[in-house]
N, C-alpha and C positions, 0 to 999 in steps of 0.2 A: 507197358511201354507207351511213351508219349512222343508224338511227332508234331512239330509246329513249323510251318513255313513262315519265315521272317523276311520282310523286304530287305534286300541286301544293298551293299554299296556298289558303286560302279556298274549299274545296270544288271546286276546278278541277283540270285536268290540264295538265301541261306536256309537250310533245313536243320533245325535243332532237334536232336533225338536224345532221349534219356532212357536208360535201362536200369530198372531196379530189381530185376529177377536174379535169382541165384539158382543154378550155377551159370557159368558163361554160356552164351548161345550165339549161333550164327543167324543173322537177320537179312532178309532180302526185301528191298523196297522197289516197287514199280512206280516209275515216274511218268506222268502224262504231261510232258512239257515239250513243245516243238523245238527242234534244233538243238537237241542235247549234245554236249561235247563228249569226247571219249573218256574224260576223267572229271571228278569233282575233287575239290581240295578240302581235306579235313582241317578246319581252322584251329582245332585244339591240339592235335598231334602233329600238325604241319606235314601231312603226307597226302599223296594223291591216291584216290580210290577209283577203280575202273568202273565206268558206266558201260554196260554191255546189253544191247537190245532193250534199252530203256530201264534197266535195273541196276541197282547197287546192292552188292552182297558184302557184308562186313561182319566181323566178330565183335561181340560185346562182352566184356568181362563184367562181373557184378558192379552195379552202380556207375556204369560207364556213361559218359555224355559225349556226343559227337555234334559238330556243327559243320555241315557240308556247305561249301560255296560252289554253286553251279551257275555257270555263265553260259546261257544258250548262244549258239553260233549265230 
């Protein structure tokens, strides 16, 4: 698994995550960012992902790629 933070547009940050493991798996990311919002936007699937207690938990199918847009409050 690779995780890369990319400077985002509009004062946000984007985390690009690639999963090449088989089979599907659930992954939890712990974020050390001040002022986290309640959700992040998955820019590929265009869906909101909950941020709870500084973590994102998401399911990754084989060869999945996610790009989360996180805009601190």
